C-alpha positions as CSV (number, residue, x, y, z in Angstrom):
1,M,24.0,-13.4,8.4
2,L,21.6,-13.4,5.5
3,F,20.0,-10.1,6.6
4,E,23.4,-8.5,6.9
5,S,24.2,-9.5,3.3
6,R,20.9,-8.0,2.2
7,L,21.5,-4.9,4.0
8,A,24.9,-4.4,2.4
9,D,23.4,-4.9,-1.1
10,W,20.7,-2.5,-0.3
11,N,23.2,0.1,0.6
12,L,25.2,-0.4,-2.5
13,L,22.1,0.9,-4.6
14,S,21.9,4.5,-5.6
15,D,19.7,6.7,-3.3
16,D,17.4,7.1,-6.4
17,L,17.0,3.4,-6.8
18,Q,16.4,2.9,-3.1
19,L,13.8,5.7,-3.3
20,T,12.1,4.2,-6.4
21,L,11.9,0.7,-4.8
22,S,10.6,2.0,-1.4
23,Q,7.8,3.7,-3.5
24,A,7.2,0.6,-5.3
25,A,6.9,-1.3,-2.1
26,L,4.5,1.3,-0.6
27,Y,2.2,1.2,-3.6
28,R,2.3,-2.6,-3.5
29,A,1.5,-2.5,0.4
30,A,-1.3,-0.1,-0.1
31,E,-2.9,-2.2,-3.1
32,T,-2.8,-5.3,-0.8
33,I,-4.6,-3.4,2.0
34,A,-7.1,-2.3,-0.3
35,G,-7.6,-5.7,-1.9
36,Q,-8.1,-7.2,1.5
37,A,-10.6,-4.6,2.5
38,E,-12.6,-5.4,-0.8
39,I,-12.5,-9.2,-0.1
40,L,-13.8,-8.8,3.5
41,A,-16.6,-6.6,2.2
42,R,-17.7,-9.2,-0.3
43,E,-17.5,-11.8,2.5
44,I,-19.6,-9.8,4.7
45,E,-22.3,-9.4,1.7
46,D,-22.2,-13.1,1.1
47,G,-23.2,-13.7,4.5
48,A,-19.9,-15.3,5.8
49,L,-19.5,-12.7,8.3
50,N,-22.0,-10.6,10.3
51,D,-22.8,-7.5,8.7
52,R,-22.5,-4.5,10.9
53,G,-22.0,-1.6,8.4
54,G,-18.7,-3.4,7.4
55,P,-19.0,-3.4,3.5
56,D,-19.4,0.3,3.3
57,A,-16.5,1.0,5.8
58,L,-14.0,-1.5,3.9
59,R,-14.7,-0.1,0.5
60,L,-14.2,3.5,1.9
61,L,-11.0,2.3,3.6
62,A,-10.0,0.6,0.2
63,R,-10.7,3.8,-1.7
64,I,-8.9,6.1,0.7
65,V,-5.9,3.9,0.6
66,R,-5.7,3.8,-3.2
67,L,-6.4,7.5,-3.5
68,S,-3.7,8.5,-0.9
69,G,-1.0,7.8,-3.5
70,V,-2.5,10.0,-6.2
71,K,-4.0,13.5,-6.5
72,S,-7.0,13.9,-8.5
73,S,-4.5,15.6,-11.0
74,G,-2.9,12.4,-11.4
75,V,0.4,13.7,-9.4
76,D,2.2,11.2,-7.1
77,T,1.8,12.2,-3.5
78,M,3.6,9.3,-2.2
79,T,6.9,10.7,-2.9
80,P,9.3,10.4,0.0
81,A,10.5,13.7,2.0
82,G,14.3,14.3,2.0
83,R,17.0,12.0,1.0
84,A,17.9,8.3,1.8
């Protein structure tokens, strides 16, 4: 029942607002993934986990996730394709 109410509320939003909220959620998810990769890299460096090349790989993952949303020119590349 609660899910149906939220779905109805979502559908009442304009397409542009749905796209804006979806994009914000995508950025938040990407930053969460990148942040967790950074934390794991520190844990490995601090000796809490075995080091098998993990810190460098995790930092690379964090950088790729963060860069996937912005081109070097600063243009947003996480824009949705099509219309909601």
